[in-house]
C-alpha positions in Angstrom: 13.4 -31.2 16.2 16.9 -32.3 16.8 17.7 -32.3 12.9 16.1 -28.6 12.7 18.0 -27.4 15.7 21.2 -28.7 14.3 20.8 -27.2 10.9 19.8 -23.9 12.8 23.3 -24.1 14.7 25.1 -24.5 11.3 23.4 -21.3 10.4 24.1 -19.6 13.4 27.7 -20.2 13.5 28.0 -19.3 9.7 26.3 -16.0 10.2 27.8 -15.0 13.7 30.9 -15.3 15.8 29.9 -17.7 18.5 32.4 -18.0 21.2 30.8 -20.1 24.0 28.2 -22.6 24.4 25.9 -20.0 26.1 26.3 -17.7 23.1 24.9 -20.4 21.0 22.1 -21.3 23.5 20.9 -17.6 23.5 21.2 -17.5 19.5 18.9 -20.6 19.5 16.3 -19.5 22.1 16.0 -16.3 19.9 15.2 -18.5 16.8 12.6 -20.4 19.3 14.7 -23.1 20.2 14.8 -23.5 24.2 17.7 -25.9 24.9 19.9 -26.5 27.7 23.6 -26.1 28.0 23.9 -30.1 27.9 22.0 -30.3 24.7 24.1 -27.5 23.1 27.2 -29.5 24.4 25.8 -32.8 22.4 24.9 -30.9 19.2 28.3 -29.4 19.1 29.7 -32.7 19.4 27.4 -34.6 17.0 28.1 -31.8 14.4 31.8 -32.0 15.0 32.1 -28.2 15.6 35.7 -26.8 16.2 37.0 -23.6 17.9 39.0 -21.5 15.2 40.5 -18.1 15.5 38.5 -15.4 13.9 39.5 -12.7 12.1 40.0 -10.7 15.2 42.0 -13.4 16.9 39.1 -14.3 19.3 38.0 -18.2 19.3 34.8 -18.9 17.6 32.9 -22.2 16.3 33.3 -23.5 12.9 32.0 -26.6 11.2 34.9 -29.2 10.0 33.4 -28.7 6.5 34.1 -25.1 6.6 37.7 -25.8 7.3 38.2 -28.1 4.5 40.7 -26.0 2.7 42.6 -25.1 5.6 42.6 -28.9 6.7 43.9 -30.0 3.4 46.9 -27.5 3.3 47.9 -28.3 6.6 48.0 -32.4 5.6 49.9 -31.5 2.7 52.4 -29.4 4.5 52.6 -32.3 7.2 53.5 -34.4 4.4 55.7 -32.3 2.6 57.7 -31.8 5.6 58.2 -35.2 6.7 58.4 -37.8 3.9 62.0 -38.6 2.4 61.0 -41.4 0.0 58.3 -43.3 -1.7 58.3 -46.9 -2.8 56.1 -49.5 -3.9 55.7 -53.6 -3.2 52.7 -55.3 -4.9 49.8 -53.6 -3.1 51.6 -51.5 -0.9 53.3 -47.9 -1.1 56.5 -47.9 1.6 56.9 -44.4 2.7 59.9 -43.3 4.6 59.9 -40.3 6.9 61.9 -38.2 9.1 62.4 -39.9 12.3 59.3 -39.7 14.7 57.2 -38.5 11.9 55.8 -41.8 10.5 52.2 -41.3 12.7 51.9 -37.5 11.6 52.5 -38.6 8.0 50.0 -41.5 8.3 47.5 -39.5 9.9 48.1 -37.0 7.0 47.4 -39.7 4.6 44.4 -40.9 6.4 43.0 -37.6 6.4 43.1 -37.4 2.4 40.5 -40.0 2.2 41.7 -41.3 -1.4 39.3 -44.1 -2.1 42.0 -46.1 -3.7 43.7 -46.5 -0.2 42.2 -49.1 2.2 44.5 -47.7 5.3 47.8 -47.0 6.7 50.1 -48.6 9.4 52.9 -46.6 10.6 55.9 -47.0 12.7 58.4 -44.3 14.1 59.7 -43.6 10.2 58.2 -46.0 7.8 54.3 -46.0 6.6 52.8 -49.0 4.8 49.7 -47.8 2.7 47.7 -50.7 1.5 45.8 -50.0 -2.1 43.0 -51.8 -3.2 43.9 -52.6 -6.7 47.6 -53.6 -7.5 47.1 -51.5 -10.7 46.5 -48.4 -8.8 49.7 -48.5 -6.4 52.0 -46.8 -9.3 49.3 -44.0 -9.8 49.3 -43.6 -5.7 53.0 -43.4 -5.3 53.1 -40.9 -8.0 50.3 -38.7 -6.6 52.5 -39.0 -3.1 55.9 -38.0 -4.9 53.9 -34.9 -6.4 52.8 -33.9 -2.8 56.2 -34.1 -1.6 57.3 -31.2 -3.8 
């Protein structure tokens, strides 16, 4: 029941401009799913739905998957605007950023979900990017440099 309801929610938000949980509950009711506001709220959280501006400027629910291209572009912009240098050291890529931008750039890097990257540690203006294999470090550094342009 839960899986089919959540699948229907994704269909509904793709087809209609759903602004509120009440709107979503009403559409679900029309589709034969009688739900409470609490159930709708849990489903929204589990599906990781977000509110975005629609074409008319009003807020509506959307799936994070639908926002992939927009997210990727914003990640690239944060990286491009904040990174000053990229260097390497053994299994690490060391990135220097503008002051106070280390955390934002590291979040952008984490959002890229490159499989070669184990994780990041960020300070105020420096990020250490741990790479799984030492032979991948130079390639990752090159990819970061290309993102800077």
